[in-house]
Each structure stands twice: as structure tokens, then as C-alpha cells.
N, C-alpha and C positions, 0 to 999 in steps of 0.2 A: 820279263813277260811274266804276269801273274797266271799261275798254275788254277784250273779249274776245280779239282781237289786237294785238299790236305787231308794227308792219312796220319793219325795221331796213334803210334803204339808204344805203350807203357811196355817197358822190357827191365823184368826182371827176373833170372834163375829159367829163362826159355831157352836154354841150347839145343836141348832136345827137339824142338819145336819150332824155332827161329828162321833155319834156312828156308824151311816149307813153306811159313808165313810170307817171308821177303820176296821168294822165288815167285810167290803165286800175285804179289803184287807186282814184279814183274814180266808175268805173264798177259797182264791186261793186255786189251787189244787198244785201249783209250790212252796213250804217253801221256796226257798234259793230266800231271800230279806232282804233287811235292809228300815223302814220306819222311813226316819227323816223329823221329826214334829216342825216347826218353829213356836212358839206360839209368837203372838206379844199383847202388853197390849189388854184386851178384857171387855168389858162392860160385859159380860156374864162367864157363867162357863168353857169355853174354856179349859183353862188353866188345870182346874179340870179334865176333860176328859182325855186330853192328858198324865195327868201322872198318871192317874188310868191303861190306856193302858201302859203303859213305865212300871208300878211294874208287870205287869202280862205276858210281853214279853219283854224279851231283846233284841226282832228286833226293838222295836218302840226306838227311839234315839231322844232326846228334846232338843233344845235350843229354848231360850227367847231373842225377844229383843222389841226395841222402837217402837210404831206404825209409820209405816210408810208411810200410807196412799197408800201402791199398794205391792203387790207379790213378782214382782221383789226382793225387797233386802232379804228374806226370803227364794227364788229360789235359789240366789247368794250362800247364806252363806249355804245352805243346797248343790248346788254343790260344794264345798269347802272341804265339812263334809264327800262326797261320796263316799265308796270306794267298790261300786260293779262296774262291768263291762260295765253296760247300766244304764241310768237316766231315770226314768218315772216321769213325774210332773202332779200330781192331787191336785184341789183346797180341802178346806173341805167341800164343799157343793155336792162332787162326787162320783163317788161310780166306782167299774169297776166289769164288769160284768163276 
């Protein structure tokens, strides 16, 4: 089934904030979403956290890439992967209220 929302989150060196970000997605009362996590090579445990969430909830989808220096590369790849009717961009250090 196609999700209503595709949430695209570029993730690079956001270990300190990432759990709060992903928990805010999980806490939404509307559950018809997919969350596409673009992980660039990080110096911290960002990739471990992303993989942990993806293992627990199939709505989290992960792709990896080289460090680009810009969120745009991850966002563009996420757009190509998105299957939802609408796209939402969220950075790894942001939350959804």
C-alpha cells in the first residue's frame, strides 16, 4: 500500500539529535507514512541509530552514500525513492511537533 507521506531525512553526524528526531516521527498520531533516511558517512554513530530504527519499524527505509557536504544529494535520492503522495523534508536535528 502506498503511504500518504514520505518523510525524507538526510543524516550525517547527527547522533546527538537523531533519536529525538526519529521518535518525533514515531509519535505522530497519523501513521500512514514512510521515512526515508539518507545516511552519509559520519564520524559518529548516526548509521547505527538509523539501522536500529529501521530494524524495529519497516516504515523506516535506509540508503547510504558518500559524504557530499550538502543535504541536497540525500534529499534528491530520497525523492527518487519516495512512494508517498506527499513529501516532507526533515533534518536529522529537527523534530515534528
